Residue, then its C-alpha position, 0 to 999 in steps of 0.5 A: x851647194x856647187x853652184x854657190x861653190x862655183x859663184x865664189x870660185x869665179x869671184x876670186x881675182x887673178x892676183x888673189x892667187x896662193x901659192x905653197x910657202x916655198x913658191x911664194x919665197x921664190x918667185x918673190x926672190x925672182x923679183x928682188x932680183x929683177x930690180x935690186x939694180x934700178x932700186x939702188x941706183x938712185x941712192x948711189x947717184x944721190x950719194x955721189x952728187x952729195x959727195x958722200x963716203x961709203x958708210x953714208x952711201x950705205x946707209x942711203x942703200x939700206x934705207x932703199x931697201x927697207x922703204x921699198x920694202x915696206x911700200x911694196x907690202x903696202x901696194x900689194x896688201x893693202x889696208x883701206x884707201x892706200x894699195x892697189x892690191x896688185x903684184x906691184x913692186x914697189x921702189x925708189x923712183x928714178x925720175x926725181x933724180x935730176x931734180x933732186x940733184x937741182x935742189x941738192x947743188x941749189x945749196x939746200x943739202x940733202x935736208x932740203x931734198x929730203x924736206x921737198x920729197x916729204x911734202x911734195x908726198x903729202x900733197x900728193x896723197x890728197x889729190x890722188x883721187x883727182x888723178x885716178x878719175x881721169x882713167x877713163x882716158x886711157x883707152x887701149x890705144x892709149x894703154x897700149x902705147x904706154x905699155x909698149x913704151x915702158x918696154x922700149x925705155x927698159x932695152x936701154x937699161x938691159x943693153x948697158x948691163x949686158x955691156x957691164x953697167x956702171x961699174x965695168x971700168x975698162x971691161x965695158x962692152x968687152x965681149x967677155x961681158x956680152x957673152x955672159x949676158x948672151x949665155x944667160x938668156x940661152x940658159x933662160x930660153x932653154x929651161x922655159x922650153x924644157x916643158x916642166x912647168x916649174x922650170x919655166x916658171x923659175x926660169x928668171x931666177x935659176x937664168x940668173x943663179x946659173x949665169x953667176x955660176x958661170x961668170x964664177x968659172x969666167x972669173x968675172x964675179x967677185x963676192x970679195x965684199x960681202x963680208x966687209x961691212x955690218x951684218x945687222x943694222x937698222x936704219x936711223x930716222x933723220x940720219x942727215x939731219x931734220x928735213x928743211x922746207x923751201x917752196x921752190x924745191x917743193x914745186x919742183x917735186x910736185x912736177x915729179x909727183x905728177x910724173x910719178x903718177x903717170x908711170x904708176x897708173x901706166x904700172x897698174x894698168x900694164x899689170x893689170x893687162x897682164x894678169x886680167x885683173x880688173x882697175x878702176x879709177x878707185x883701184x888706181x886712187x889706192x894706188x897712188x896714195x899708196x905711192x904718195x903715203x911711202x914717199x911721204x914716210x920714205x924721207x923720214x928713213x933717209x930715202x926718197x920718192x917711191x914709185x911702181x917698177x916697171x920691169x917687174x910687170x915684164x917678170x909677171x908676164x914672163x913667168x905667169x905667176x900673177x899672185x900679189x901675195x908673191x911680190x908681197x913676200x919679195x917686199x918682205x924679202x927687200x925689208x930683211x936685205x934693208x936690215x942685213x946689209x951683208x944679204x944686200x951686198x951678195x946680191x949686189x955682187x951678180x955680174x950686170x951682164x947676168x941681169x942684163x941677159x935675163x932682162x932681154x926677155x924680161x922688158x921685151x915681154x912688157x913690150x910685147x904686153x903692150x903690142x898686145x893691148x894695141x891690138x884691141x884698139x880700133x884699126x882706123x887712119x886715127x888711132x894709126x896717128x896716136x900710135x905713131x906720133x906718141x911712141x916716136x915722141x917717147x923713143x926722142x928722150x932714149x935716142x937724144x938724151x939731151x934734146x930737152x938740156x935748153x927747154x925749162x927746167x919743169x919741161x926736161x923734168x916732165x918730158x925727159x922721162x920717155x913713159x912721161x912723154x908717151x903718155x902726155x902725148x898719146x892722151x893728148x891725140x886721144x882726146x883730140x882724134x877721138x873724144x872731140x867732135x869737131x872735124x869728125x864725120x858722123x857715121x850711121x852704125x847702120x851698113x848695107x852691101x853694096x850690090x844693093x846700090x848697083x841699081x839706084x840712080x841719083x835722086x832716088x829716095x825712100x818713103x814709108x818703105x816705098x822707093x821713089x825715083x827723081x821724078x816722084x815715081x815709085x820704083x817697083x822692088x822685086x825679089x830675088x831670082x830663084x836660086x840666087x839668094x845664097x849667091x849673096x850676103x843677106x842684107x843686114x840692118 
């Protein structure tokens, strides 16, 4: 009986851990706080580009939260063929914003954008299993690069938050904003060092709450707009009209889908590395299909392509809470926020510098997980070349955002993402240097010690276990002198 119990416990996956309800909700709320700024950014940008008023943009934001919550629940809990059942938060992807704005400016308006998102998502469901078969091209040298660049690519986000964020106005970059971010960071570090497991695990949530309280005393938090607007609202299907399907727009969005595939696959591999979960091509395919199903439904409820959020992988790493049910609870909270805009306005009122202070640890943890993965790769010059080139290639869009400005639109769409740039380069270089045999010198797996070669001369050869010189004369092989056998390691192979 005890053996059976032991086998049953060993079969439980790390992500299947169940926590008490209160902790599940608290940790889930941490995930919501971590990604809230990122998930509402795309609808705010798209609404601004479309010239929408405050009420219309409110519809976009509420729809974004509502669908993001449902997508998160699907991804974490899963149904047959849909959902990776990993602790991944889903939300509106920022990678397609540039393409959608181009479609918007092409004259089709929001209906053309929604039509392209819907059609590309439906096509994405079909091709997801084929993309998942590429998992063999993601060894540690590739996944390590991808996970590292995910963390590094988020550093500008946390720096922007720390300086005040998009709504800071003249106070952007002020010492007060950066001081508030630093205070939040110090609170987080102190809670993590407290030695109390509960405080350590809730360090992100508590540091954000306490940082916000500090902001109130500093006069840097404004909750005056919380009660302005509807308390309860259900997203209305096709609030901006029925979708319009344009071939060019759909093709453009298919490129975005490939980028989304790459980023979501990277996030699944990253969270699997953090949690110690096992991920195969079938699980990757289920995760990608969930992404695409959510993306297909999203335009019906007035929002855009869905993808996994990299910053929440950092939260899993720093808290050690691996349960997918915690993230599912976060998805439920997102659904509630989508139905109760007043709660969303409370979360939106958290000062950006507070999120910036917490983001330093969150996003740094993702990069650290990537470095740990790279340590598992074979230490040779070829892998060093792959890592160096891929990381540098991935950093180009961060340090020079206009680098691809003169390239064709499809090139800019793919390579403007640091994650996609690094992933594509790492995969290609790994194929060239580690998969293909041309240009590689094949060597035997057997080894001998250097001292064994000291007595050999040119032309010496071993035949049927006997050693002969260049003239064909047999060379005597003598045993070690007494007392000398321990001076050298025994030969192997």
